[in-house]
N, C-alpha and C positions, 0 to 999 in steps of 0.2 A: 603500171604502179603509182600511182599520186604521190608526188614529195611537196609535203608542208616544211617549212624549216621556219623556227622562231630564234631570236637575239636571245640566250637569257645568261647573264651576269660574263657578257663578253665573249659568248660560244655560241655559234649556231651549231643548233639540233634540231631535229625533225619532231614538228607538232607530236606526233603519233609516238613520242618517247618522252611525255611528260609522263610524270607518277600516276595519275588517276587513270591513264591510260594502259598502265603496264601491271597494278596492282588492286586487289580487289578492293582494301580497306580503303585506299585513297578515293578510288572509284565512288562506293559508298559516300562517303564524305563530301565530294564533290556534288553528287548529286541532291545530298542534304540540305547544301550549303543553297540551291536554286530553287529545289521543291519546297523548302522548310526556310526562309529566312529569315522567318520570326521565331523559331524554334520548332522543336518537334511538335505535329498533329496527328492524334489518332485521324485514321480514316474511316473507322466504323463510326464514331457519334461526333467527330471534330472538334472533342476536347483537345485542348492546350496545356493549362495549368496543372492536372493532375496527371501527368504523364513524365516517366522517368525509362533514363537507359539503363538495359538489364548486362549488368557486369559477372563476370564469372569464366573460368577457363572453358567450362562444358556449354556455356553459352554462344550462340552461332552472331558473329558481328552484326552490328546495325538492327540489334533485335532491341524494340521497345514496350512496354507495358503500360495500356491504359487503366487508371485506377478509379476510372468512371463505371467502364464498361467491361472492366476487368478482360482484356481480349489484348494479345501479344500483336505486334505488328511492326515491319520495316518500311522503311521509303518506296521500297517496289510495290508495294500492295497498292492497288487501286491506281494502278499506272500500266503502259503496256508491257512494263517490264514484268509484272505478277506472274506467278507461276513457271516463270523461263529457266531451263536449264543451263542457257548460255552464260557465262560468268559476266558479271556488270560492266568490266573494263574492256570486253568485247563488242558489248553492246556499244559504250562512248565512242569506239573507235568506230564502229558502222556509221555511227550518228556522223562524226568528224569526215568519215569519206563520204559520205552523201551531201552534207552541209556544202563542202568545198567542190562537187563537181557539180560545175555547168548542168552540163547535160544529161547527170545522174551517173548512175554507177549500177550494172547489172548485176543481177544475184549471181552469176556465173563468178564474177570478179570477187564480191565480196566472199564466195564460197571459195575460192583460191587464196585470198587475200589474211582473211580469220582463220582457216582451218576448219569451217564447221562444214555441215552436209548442205547440199545444195538444196534440198527443201528448209532447212534450218533458216539458210540466208535467205530463200524467196521469203519466209515469212518473216524473218527481222525485217526486209525490206519494206515490206505490207503494213507492219507497225510503225515503224519510223514513219513513213507518210500519213499514217492515221493522226502522229503526233502534230504533224506539218500541217493539218487542217485547219483552216481559222475558225470553222463552226459558224455559229449563228451572227452574222454581221448586224452590228446596231447603229454606224456611223454612215450615213451614205457618202458617196463619192463627190468631189468636186466643190464646187462653190463659186461666190461672184470674183469673177478674174481668171477662173480655171477653165482648163479642158479635159473632157473627155472624150475617147476615141471608141467607137463599137464597130464589132466586127463579128463576122461569123465563118469558119472555115469546115472542111471534112476532112477526117482523117479515117484510116482504119481499112474496112476490107474493100475490094478490088472488085471489078464488076462480073459477075458472073457469064458474059456475054464471050463467045470464042475472041481468040486474036484478029485483030483486022475488022473485026465488025464493033462499030463504035453507035450509040443513040445520042439522041438529041440532049439526054439528061445524063448519058454516062459519067461525067465528073460527080454527080453527086450518088449516083445508086449503089446501093450496099454501103454507105459511109457511113461513121460516127459524125454529128454535128456536133461543133463545138464553137458557142459564144464565150466572148470576153470584151470586159469594160475594162480599158485602159487610161490610168489618169497621168497627164505628162507630167515627168518630174515626181510623181507618187505611184501608189499601186496598181496592182492588176485583180480582177475577179473575175474567173473562169467558169463555164458553165456547160455540163456536157446535155444537151437538150435532145426533142426528141424530133426537132426540124427545123429549120432556118424558115420560121412563118412569123404572123405579125400576133399571133397567141400565144407564141414562147416564148418569144425574143423582148416584145414590149413591154410586158408587165414586170420583167428583169432590170429593163431601165428604168422605169420608172421608181422600182423600188430601191434601188442602188444608187440615185444619182439626185443631187439638190437640183432645184428648179432654177437656181441661180448660174446654173453651171453652162459652158458655150459645147455643145456636140457635135463632133463630128463623124461622119461616116463615109461610107461608099455609096453609090447609086444604086444600090438595092431599092427593087420595088417596095420590102417591108417596112423599108424605114419613111416611103414617101407620106408625108400628109401624118404622120405618125407621133411628132417630137416638138410639136408647136407650142408647146407646153413649158420648153427650157427657154433659157435667157434667149438662146441664137440656134441653129443648125444648119450645119453648113456638107454639103456632100460633094466628093472628087469623084470625076471619072472616068474609071482605068479604060473603059471600052472604047473612049476618044483619045488615049494615050496620056492623059490628064493624071500626076501623079503629086502635085505639088502647084498649089496655087497662092501667090503672094497678094496682100490686100495693103493699100496705104497705112491704115490704121486696124490694130486688133491683130489676134495669133494667126501664124500661117496655118490654109488650110490644108491638113493630109490626113492619112492615116496610116502612117509610115510607123506608128510607135506601135501599135497593137498588131500591125503585121508581122513586126521584128520580133514580137513575145513568140508570133506563132512559128516564125522561122526556127527560132532557140528551140521550142517546144517540140514540132516536127523532126528537126534534125536529132534530138536528142533520143526521140521516141524509136526512130527507125535506125538510128546508127549505135545506139547504146541497149536498148531493150527490144528492138525488131519485131516485138510481138507485144499487143496487149487484147485482153479480151473484152469486150464492152463493159462488164460488169466489174473492173476492175479500174476503167478509164478515169474516175473521179476521184480517187486516190494517188495517179498520175499528176492530173492537171494541179490536184492541192500542194504536189514537191516542186513543180515548175513556178507553182505560183508561190510559195513560200521564198522560196531562192529570190526571184524576182522581188517582191517585197521586201526583202533581207537583203540588198544588191549592196557592191562595192560602193558604187556610185552616190548609196545614200550613208555613206561612211561607215557599214559594217563586214567586219572582216569576218574570217572562216570562223574563230573562236567564238566571239560572240554569234553568230548565226548556230550554230551548235547548242550553245547555252541556251537560247530563244526556244530552241527543238524540244531543248530538255522540259522546259517548263509544259511545253504544250502536251507531255508525256502522262500529265496527272490528269485523272479522272477520266482516263479513256481505257478501255478494256478490250482487245480485239484479238479474239480466237479463234483459231485454226478454221473451225468451220464457218464463224462468220466473215473470214477472210475472203473466202470462196463464192459467200453468199450474192445476191443481187445488188444492182449498184444503188448507190444511197440515191433518194430523192434531193 
């Protein structure tokens, strides 16, 4: 069980003991303040002025009516919480647990901690990962004086060859390929690609990195002669036992930052989740990307991270059928 401690009025208490994590009405108020910072807005017609909260003993808490389209709604409509039978405060507890777990938290752990069924915990986890997806990116990484590291790794299925029989390409066979871009001191963007090839990787780099950026990669052939459009491109030769190269002027040459990201991702997937089907891999990547991009080193604590995750829940609807569908492009 993960423990979160906060200091409130001079007393130490668990973050999971806060009112909005224990009471349904407080949970709705907390979510409304983050999804509707400027007041309630109709999710059907996006009207904001002609909206009023419905009162009365027989009225469900948090119910609003839009007098433009004549429809009723709550803050959960149009979010990952829509039509969920799980109380909202339990949803928020799950958000806090996932936000504060560096290597993730399994569906089995959520099931035991929250007291919901394993099937519900699994679905909640995928809905929350959907809220952590950053979606389409309009701002490229890097810039003048910035360094972006690029690398690929293999994860997942093992070789089908009998034990003791290894092939030249055994490492990559039957594996999922993950490509990542990491800006030093900044953010990460990872992708599940069909292969570690020029056709798959180079277009991603060109679309996500500014041309004024200093690029750094390992000695893989797919990067050779492909990144001349950037300010510089330095390669590190792991095959020659080279891991860091110091130069008199300019940034230190290495790909350790992106490799550290892969290390955390793999430890989380193998130690916490243990198994992941290929069609779900993009959501797990979104989870680890989000935590890395909102880490403590950037001044973001667990409370702030959970709040940002809640904002990402808006405008996203993930059904159980869709959660089990093919991977996102």
